[in-house]
N, C-alpha and C positions, 0 to 999 in steps of 0.2 A: 346678318351674323348670328349666332346662338349664343346668349352669354350666360355664362355665371356669377354673380356678385359676396365675395364674404366680405362678411361684416355687415353691421346694422347703425352704425352713427349717423352721425353729422355728414362725412364724407361724403358714406356710401347712398344717402340720397342723393346729394351732388352729381354721382356721379350717372344713380338709376335716372334723373329729371332730364342730364345730357344725353341718354343714351334714345330713351324713350324720343326725347325733339328728331334724334338723327335717324327716327325708325329701326332700332338697334332693337331685337327680341329680346329681350332680359325675360329669362325663363328658369331660372334656379336664384336663390338667395338663402346664403348656410351664414348662422352666427350662433356661438358656444353656448348661447341661450334660447331655447325652442321658444318660447313666448315672444322674446323679441324675433325674430326668423319670421312669426308666424306674423305679427302683428306689422311689419315691414312686406311682409308680401302681398297683406291683405291691400296697405297703402297706395302699392305699387303695381298690380294685378299681376304678382306673380304667379305661375302655375303649382312649380315646385318648391318647398323650402323642408330646413331641417338643423339637425346642427352635426350632421356625420360628412367632413370635409370632402368627401369623395363624393357627395352627391352633384360638387362642382366641377369636377372630372366626367359627368355621364358623356358616351359615346356620342349622344348629337350635341356638342356645346363647341363651339370655335373659338371663345375667348373667355377667359376667366381674371376677374378686375378683382384686385386684395384691397381690401381698405379695414385690415386689422393692424394691431402694435403692432413697433417692427421688428421685435426678437422671432415673431413667428414668419417673416415671410423669406428667408430660404430655405424652412421645408415645404411651403404651400409651393414658391416657384418652380423646386426644381421636379418637386410631384404633376404638378400643371404641366413643365417641359417636358416630362416623359411619358405623359401622356398623348403629348404630341396638341398641345394648346397655347397659344398666343398668350400671352401675360400683359397685363397693364397692372401697373405696381403703385400704390403709394407709396413718397418718399419715406426714411431715405429707401432704396432698394436692399440692402443690408447692413449690419454692425460691425460685420466682418470682413476686411479687405479679401481673404483667402473666398469667403463664401462667394461676396458678391462677382470677384472673378469666376470664381467655378459656373456659377449659374448663368453671366457673361457669356462665356466660351461653350457651354452645355447649348442657349438657344443658337448660336450660331451653326454649331455644329447640325442641331435638327431641323436647320432653317426655319425658324420661326420668329415671330416678331415679339420682345421685350420692349415695354414702355417703363418710365418712369413718372409720377405727377410730377414734375417740376412746370408746372403751369405757366408759371406766372412770365414766361416764355411769350406765352400767346395773347398777351397784350399787344395790341396793334401798337399802342405807340414803342412800347419795346423791340421791336422788329423794323420798326421806322428806325430808331436810333443804332441798331446794330447796323444798319447798312450805312448809316452817317460816319461810325467810328470807322468802315474800311475804305471807305474814300479816302481820296489822295490830300484832299483839302481837310483832312484831321491832323496827319503828322504819325512821330512815333508816339504809340502809349507811353505814356513816364509816371503817373499815379493813378492806382487805383482806389479809392474811398469812397465807405459809407455806414449805413445802420439799416439794423433790424429790430426798432420797438415794439411791444404790445404791454396791455393792462392784467392779461390774463391771468397770471399766476400773485399776481399783487395777495396777500394775505387781509384776508382769510377767502381760500376758493374752498373748491369742491375737492375731496379728496379722492383722486383717479389714477387707471393705470399707470398715463405722462408719470407718474412719482413713484412707480414701481420698476427696481429696475430689471423684474424678471420679467415684463412686458415692455417697457419702454427701452432698457440699455442705461448706459451708466452716465447717459449725456441726455441734457434735456433742451437748450434753449439752441445749441451750437446743431444737432439732426435736426428739432424739429423748424427754426426757421433760419438758422444759420444755414441749411443747406439749399433754402432756396436764395438765397444773396450768392453764393458761392456759385450755385448752374449758370443765374444768370450774369457775373461776371464774365466765367469762363464766355459765354453765350457771346455775349456784346465783345468782346474783345479777342477771342480766337485765342487767347494764350491759355496756359496752365502754370496753376501753382507751381512754385516749384521750393518751395520750404515755407514753414509759422513760425509763429513764438506764441504764443496763448496765454492770457491770464484767465481764470474762473470766478467768479463771483456766488459764494455761499454764503446767504444772508440770514436765513434761519432754518440751518439744519435741523437743530429740536426745535418739533413741534409737536402741537396736540390737538387730537383729533375727536372732537365732539359732533353727535348726531350729524357724521359724513361732512363737514366742515373742516378745515385744518386752521389750527389758530395759531401766533407766536409764544402764546403768553399761558398760564395755568387756565384752568376752569375746570369746577367742578366735575366729577366724574367721566372728564378727559381719559384718552388712553396716549400716554406717549409715546412720539415715534420720529423717526430719522429718513430727513430726504438727501442723500449724496448728489444728487446731478447738480450740475449748474442753472443758477436764475440767469448770472449773464457772464459773457465771454468779450472780452477786451481782445482784439487782433491783429498781429503785423502782417504781414504780408510778404511775401518775395514770389514774383514771375517770371515764364520762364523766358523773358525777351530784356530781365533785366530791370521792369519797371517796378515798385515797390508799393505799396496800400496797408489799409487796415479796415478794420470792420468791428463798429459795437452791437454789440448781441444781448436785449434784454428781453427778458418776460415780465417785468416789475415798474414799467413804466409810465406811471399813471395818465391816464388820459391817450394811451396810444394802444385804440382799440387795433391798429394793423400797418404800420409804418414803417415800409421798405424804402431808401434812400441809395442809390447809386452815383456816384460822379467817376467819370473818366476824362484824366486830363491828358491830353495831347500836344505835340511841341508847336502845333499849329494851331491848337480850340480845342475846349472843352463840351462835354456833354453831361446831362443830369434831368435821373425822372424820380417822380415819389408816386409810389401807389396808391397814397391816400386822393393823389390830382391825378387818376391812370389816362385820361385822356389828353396830358399836356404833356408835354417836355421840352427842355431848354438847351440851349448852346451859345458859346461865346465866343470871340477871338479879342486878342489885348485891343484897346481903343474903342470897341466897337457898342458898346452897350450889350444886353442881352436879348435874344431875337425865342420867341415863347412858340409856340407848334401844338396850334388844337386838333384837334377832331372828335365831336361830341360826338359822332353818333361809331366811336373806335370799341365799344363794348367793353363790360366792367368784368368783375369775378368769375359768376355763373357763361359768361361765355369764354371764358377761358377755356374751362373744360369742353363745350362745345367743338370749340375749333381745334382744340390738342386731341377730342376724339374724331373727331372728321379726317386727320392726317392722317390718324394710327391704322383709321377703315380701311384708306384710301389704298395705304399699306398692302395691307391683309387679303385684300380685293382683289389688290395686282401684280401680288407675289413676294416672294424675298427675293434680293434686301431688303432694308427700308430705305427709302429715298430721299424722302423729306424729313421736315427741318423739328422734330419734335426729339425730346432727351431719350435714348436709347438705354441697354441694359451697359454698355460702353459708359454712359456719362454717369450713369446709377454705380458703378465700379469706381471709377476716376472719384467721385463726389465722396463716397465711402473713405478711399485711401486718406482723401484730405480731409476729413472729419475725425479719422483716426489718430492722424500724424497730431492733429489738434488736441486732443487729450492726452495721446503723450507727452505734446509740451507743459501742459498745464498740468499734467503729475508729477512734471521734471523741474517749475519753478520756472517757466516762461524759457526753458532753453530750446534755441533753435532744430528744430527737426524737418530734415532733407524728404523728398517726396517723389519716388523713382515710378 
């Protein structure tokens, strides 16, 4: 397949590496800055590059990978689908549920593959846990809870698009890391989120920008700015089968480079996994101790992208509709709807918001 890549940041390089290893042909890279597009093209031996998005939709392109800030996704996805291209998009799919629904239906109408990069599903342990929960021995799902904690946005921190609503949208922790947790909970359990109640933490809305870094206190020559998006969120959830749950999201938890933890309690057993130790998952039943499953060859973070793309490109080659177990635009639409409900709840004093 011939591929175009839009965006040149850290995650775009992860895409490029996985695509090259799978033998896909990366022929176009696009970025809003010409110099960055040129550097990326040289680093990854990409023949064509530039700042014009139409380059990504050239007649010889089969698949478009979108690795840009969230507010740009809708227009790019829609244009790619209308041009007859399959699309692989970084999360979140969109920020507006109506827009997410529109591109989901458009992909279906055009019989094109649309995939959303919830790559955590592709940890081998996560796929084993999904099968474990689906077994009759697990029982009825009663409780789903966990955390997603990072330290990257604790101050001082570099000022970037993630803090600018015109690029990132009105949320940060919820859409950037919470979306992953939500997708994994749905994937493991097969349940849908029926209602949410959310409380956002805005710990340093007033900040000072100095030499590209944000600080919580005054600095000589610094520029005052306001960051509206949440540093952390505490969210209660009700699920479609009556199960309850919660999740704590934080981008300011010191010492946590990237810690997603998810635990599911059934009527007969419990199971949990943490991505800081991705090769192990744990289960237990009453009075039976804790069992640990370990697969030292299960693959880490880069391998999840490779496994994800391998599944997507298999479907592209074999034809529509998609039949493999990766998150599609439908999953992206549902996730966008849940995140929007979380935002609505946080804006209205943690009132419960139902999801239809």
